[in-house]
C-alpha positions in Angstrom: -33.0 12.4 -28.4 -29.8 11.7 -27.3 -27.8 8.8 -29.1 -25.7 6.6 -27.5 -22.1 5.5 -28.9 -20.2 2.3 -27.6 -18.7 0.8 -30.8 -18.0 -2.9 -30.9 -14.3 -2.2 -31.7 -14.0 -0.3 -28.2 -14.2 -2.3 -24.8 -17.5 -1.8 -23.1 -17.6 0.6 -20.3 -16.2 -0.4 -16.9 -19.4 1.1 -15.2 -22.5 2.9 -15.6 -21.7 5.1 -18.5 -21.6 5.5 -22.3 -18.1 6.0 -24.3 -20.3 8.6 -26.2 -23.5 10.7 -26.5 -24.7 12.7 -29.3 -27.1 15.7 -28.7 -29.2 16.8 -31.6 -28.9 20.2 -33.0 -30.7 23.3 -31.1 -30.2 21.6 -27.8 -29.8 24.2 -24.7 -26.3 23.4 -23.3 -25.4 24.0 -19.5 -21.6 23.5 -18.2 -21.2 23.6 -14.3 -18.2 24.4 -12.2 -16.9 21.7 -10.4 -18.7 21.3 -7.0 -17.0 20.5 -3.6 -18.5 18.7 -0.7 -19.6 21.4 1.5 -23.0 22.9 2.6 -24.3 26.5 2.8 -22.7 26.0 6.7 -19.2 25.6 5.0 -19.1 22.5 6.9 -17.2 19.5 5.1 -17.9 15.7 5.9 -15.1 13.3 6.6 -16.1 10.7 4.5 -16.1 10.6 0.5 -19.9 9.2 0.5 -21.2 12.2 2.3 -19.0 14.7 0.3 -20.1 13.1 -2.9 -23.8 13.5 -2.1 -23.1 17.3 -1.5 -21.4 17.7 -4.6 -24.4 15.9 -6.5 -27.3 17.7 -4.4 -25.5 21.0 -5.5 -25.3 19.9 -9.2 -29.0 18.9 -9.0 -30.0 22.3 -7.8 -28.0 24.2 -10.4 -29.8 21.7 -13.0 -32.9 22.9 -11.4 -32.5 26.4 -11.6 -31.9 26.0 -15.3 -35.1 24.0 -15.7 -33.1 20.5 -16.4 -32.3 17.6 -14.5 -30.0 14.5 -14.2 -31.8 13.1 -17.4 -30.5 16.1 -19.1 -26.7 15.2 -18.0 -24.7 14.2 -20.7 -21.1 14.3 -19.1 -19.4 14.0 -15.4 -16.2 14.7 -14.8 -15.2 13.9 -11.3 -11.9 14.2 -9.4 -11.0 12.4 -6.1 -7.9 12.2 -4.1 -7.8 8.4 -3.4 -8.1 5.5 -5.7 -9.6 3.4 -2.8 -12.5 5.9 -2.9 -13.7 5.0 -6.2 -16.4 2.6 -5.2 -18.1 4.8 -2.9 -18.0 7.8 -4.9 -19.3 5.6 -8.0 -22.2 4.2 -5.9 -23.4 7.9 -5.3 -23.0 8.9 -8.9 -25.0 6.0 -9.9 -28.0 6.9 -7.7 -28.0 10.3 -9.6 -27.6 9.1 -13.4 -30.5 8.3 -15.3 -30.5 6.3 -19.0 -29.0 7.0 -21.2 -26.0 6.9 -18.7 -23.7 9.9 -19.6 -20.0 9.7 -20.4 -17.9 10.2 -17.5 -14.4 10.6 -16.6 -12.8 10.0 -13.0 -9.3 11.4 -12.2 -7.4 10.9 -8.8 -5.8 14.4 -7.8 -3.1 15.3 -5.5 -5.9 17.5 -3.5 -8.0 20.6 -3.7 -8.2 24.4 -2.6 -8.6 22.7 1.0 -7.0 19.8 2.2 -10.3 18.3 3.8 -12.1 18.3 0.4 -12.0 14.7 -1.2 -13.9 15.0 -4.4 -15.2 17.5 -6.8 -17.7 16.9 -9.4 -18.7 19.1 -12.5 -21.3 17.9 -15.5 -22.3 19.1 -19.0 -26.3 19.0 -19.4 -28.0 19.3 -22.7 -31.9 19.8 -23.0 -33.4 19.2 -26.2 -35.5 21.9 -27.0 -36.7 21.0 -30.8 
């Protein structure tokens, strides 16, 4: 069982995440590369919400291939190109995250490998095997 850490000496999380999660010994660990908002057809939607959906759907497929799910995600790290896209990205993220909420980092960046990309998401997941 994952243990949540939100110490009373640290401000509560701003959103749906935890400050720390402890995974027990013996858990299987999966780390993904950053996933961008494009499909198999290589088309990139113009809006952040649709791109974020594609990122999380790609992560969902990677998790499934590893016999995991979003319940196993312990860390999300996301990168967006515009501060005003935070709420839309977080609404998509929150539809995929389960309890206990993973730890989460959201960073504003200058851009990605192609200018049409607005968001990139990577996760770390741990499945308890004991």
